[in-house]
C-alpha positions in Angstrom: 47.3 -57.1 -4.1 46.0 -55.7 -1.5 47.4 -52.0 -1.6 46.8 -52.2 -6.0 43.0 -53.0 -4.7 42.9 -49.9 -2.6 44.7 -47.5 -5.4 42.4 -48.8 -8.0 39.0 -48.0 -5.3 40.5 -44.9 -4.6 41.3 -44.0 -8.0 37.5 -45.5 -9.2 36.2 -42.9 -6.4 38.0 -40.2 -7.4 37.0 -40.3 -11.1 33.2 -41.1 -10.0 33.2 -37.6 -7.9 34.3 -35.8 -10.6 31.9 -37.1 -13.2 29.0 -36.0 -10.8 30.9 -32.9 -10.6 30.5 -32.6 -14.2 27.2 -33.7 -14.9 26.0 -30.8 -12.5 24.9 -27.7 -14.5 27.0 -24.8 -13.7 24.9 -21.6 -11.5 23.6 -19.0 -14.2 21.9 -15.7 -12.5 19.3 -13.9 -13.7 18.9 -10.4 -11.5 15.4 -8.7 -11.5 14.4 -6.0 -9.9 10.7 -6.7 -8.7 9.7 -3.1 -7.5 10.5 -1.5 -10.7 8.7 -4.2 -12.7 5.9 -3.9 -9.6 5.8 0.3 -10.2 6.1 0.5 -14.4 2.8 -2.4 -14.8 0.4 -0.9 -16.8 -1.5 -2.6 -14.7 0.2 -1.3 -11.1 -0.7 2.2 -13.2 -3.9 1.8 -13.3 -5.1 0.5 -10.0 -2.5 3.5 -8.6 -5.6 6.3 -11.0 -8.7 3.9 -9.4 -7.1 4.2 -5.8 -6.3 8.1 -6.2 -9.9 8.9 -7.7 -11.7 6.9 -4.6 -9.2 8.4 -2.5 -10.6 12.0 -3.4 -13.8 10.8 -3.0 -13.5 9.6 0.3 -12.1 12.9 1.5 -15.3 14.7 -0.2 -17.0 13.0 1.8 -15.0 13.3 4.7 -15.3 16.6 4.0 -19.4 17.1 3.6 -19.3 15.5 7.2 -17.3 17.8 9.0 -19.2 20.7 7.3 -22.5 19.0 8.8 -20.5 18.7 12.4 -19.9 22.1 12.4 -23.3 23.3 11.2 -24.0 21.7 14.7 -21.7 23.2 16.4 -22.7 26.5 15.6 -26.1 25.7 16.3 -25.2 24.5 19.8 -23.5 27.9 20.9 -26.5 29.4 19.6 -29.0 27.4 21.8 -26.4 28.1 24.8 -26.6 32.3 23.9 -30.2 31.3 23.7 -30.4 29.7 27.5 -27.8 32.4 28.8 -29.8 35.9 27.7 -31.0 38.0 31.2 -33.7 39.0 28.5 -35.1 35.8 27.7 -37.8 33.9 29.4 -37.4 31.1 32.4 -39.6 28.8 29.6 -37.3 30.0 26.9 -34.0 29.3 28.7 -35.1 25.7 30.0 -36.3 25.2 25.6 -32.9 26.0 24.6 -31.2 24.1 27.2 -32.6 21.3 25.8 -32.4 22.2 22.4 -28.8 22.4 23.2 -28.2 19.1 24.6 -29.9 17.2 21.8 -27.8 18.7 19.4 -24.9 18.4 22.1 -25.4 14.7 21.8 -25.7 14.8 17.4 -22.4 16.2 17.4 -21.2 13.2 19.6 -22.4 10.6 17.0 -21.5 12.6 14.5 -17.6 12.7 15.2 -18.3 8.9 15.8 -19.6 9.0 12.5 -16.4 10.4 11.0 -14.2 8.5 13.0 -15.7 4.9 12.1 -15.4 6.4 8.3 -11.7 7.7 8.2 -11.3 4.1 9.8 -13.8 2.2 7.0 -11.6 3.9 4.0 -8.6 3.8 5.2 -8.6 -0.4 6.0 -10.7 -0.9 2.9 -7.8 1.3 0.5 -4.9 -0.6 2.3 -6.5 -4.2 2.1 -7.2 -3.4 -1.6 -4.1 -2.5 -2.0 -2.5 -5.5 -0.4 -4.3 -7.4 -2.3 -3.7 -5.7 -5.3 0.3 -6.1 -4.7 0.5 -10.0 -3.8 -1.3 -10.9 -7.1 0.9 -9.0 -9.2 4.4 -9.5 -7.8 3.1 -13.5 -8.3 2.2 -12.4 -11.8 5.6 -10.6 -12.1 7.6 -13.6 -10.3 6.0 -16.0 -12.5 7.0 -14.8 -15.8 10.2 -13.6 -14.7 11.3 -17.0 -13.9 9.4 -18.3 -17.2 11.8 -16.2 -19.1 15.2 -16.6 -16.8 14.6 -20.3 -17.3 14.3 -19.7 -21.4 17.8 -17.9 -21.2 19.1 -20.6 -19.2 19.1 -19.3 -15.7 19.4 -21.8 -12.9 19.3 -19.2 -10.2 16.7 -15.9 -10.1 17.5 -13.2 -7.8 15.5 -9.8 -6.9 18.0 -7.0 -5.8 15.2 -4.1 -5.2 14.5 -5.4 -1.5 17.0 -4.3 1.0 18.2 -6.9 4.0 17.4 -7.0 7.5 20.5 -4.6 8.1 19.1 -1.9 5.3 21.4 -3.1 2.6 20.5 -4.4 -1.0 20.5 -8.3 -1.1 23.0 -7.5 -4.6 26.0 -5.2 -3.5 26.9 -5.7 -7.1 25.7 -7.2 -10.5 27.2 -7.8 -14.3 24.5 -6.0 -16.3 24.9 -9.1 -18.5 22.8 -10.7 -15.6 20.3 -8.3 -15.9 16.9 -9.3 -17.1 14.5 -6.6 -15.7 14.2 -4.4 -19.1 13.2 -8.0 -20.9 10.8 -9.8 -18.0 9.3 -5.2 -18.4 8.5 -6.0 -22.2 7.2 -9.5 -21.7 5.0 -8.1 -18.8 3.6 -4.8 -20.9 3.3 -6.7 -23.6 -0.7 -6.4 -23.6 -0.8 -2.9 -22.4 -3.7 -1.3 -24.1 -3.9 1.3 -26.1 -5.1 3.8 -23.9 -3.4 2.9 -20.9 -0.6 5.3 -19.5 3.0 4.9 -20.7 4.4 7.1 -17.8 5.5 3.9 -15.7 5.5 5.7 -11.5 8.8 6.3 -9.7 10.3 3.1 -8.8 10.1 2.5 -5.4 11.7 -0.6 -2.6 7.7 -1.0 -1.5 4.9 0.1 -3.4 3.3 2.8 -1.4 0.5 2.8 0.7 -2.6 4.8 0.0 -3.3 7.7 3.1 -7.0 6.4 3.4 -8.7 9.5 2.4 -7.2 11.6 6.1 -8.7 14.4 6.6 -6.3 17.5 4.7 -5.2 20.8 6.6 -8.3 22.3 4.3 -10.7 20.2 6.2 -13.2 22.1 8.3 -12.7 19.7 11.1 -15.4 19.3 13.9 -14.1 22.1 16.5 -16.1 20.2 19.7 -17.9 23.1 21.6 -16.4 23.7 25.4 -19.4 25.3 26.2 -22.5 23.3 28.1 -25.5 25.1 28.7 -26.4 26.4 32.5 -29.4 26.7 34.2 
């Protein structure tokens, strides 16, 4: 009798486990490419255009500052030449030396102004990009998850980013699980009629703006090596 009861309990236990397993929904996976969705979003295209325009303005301002600095350098060199002119009087030499020292200080201040402008501009553009990117990723993720749920998915995976060892998070996925194009249609359904229609090339990580560095064509301030002589 005792063995019979044990057998019945074991059978009931197995049956219960089977019922629990059957009650759990089967895993259905959805695959998205978040980098492609980010790059192809019309808001990203508009933001990139704004950043490029601001970079250009910053570069023009940097060129202007450097031009002013180089004008000061030329002025300094002229004053040095005057202070070293054998034909000049002692008073003229002394006056030229004093003015040269003031111009030299102006050059130093201008260099500091250029450096501060570059750093502040770089930080500002990078912060704008990071803030925008965070908001966009959050917005796109919500749309992707909502769409995946409507399709009955229980797990959503992003295939765009690499792992810590530099390989894709997903080595293979059946195209039947891909919902990237569906999400792209959803997030761009409100695209303005005059918005750009050509998406930027997809990248694993959205690019960071150059933050108005000095280009090869920018006339850098050439700090003079000469100093006034007595």
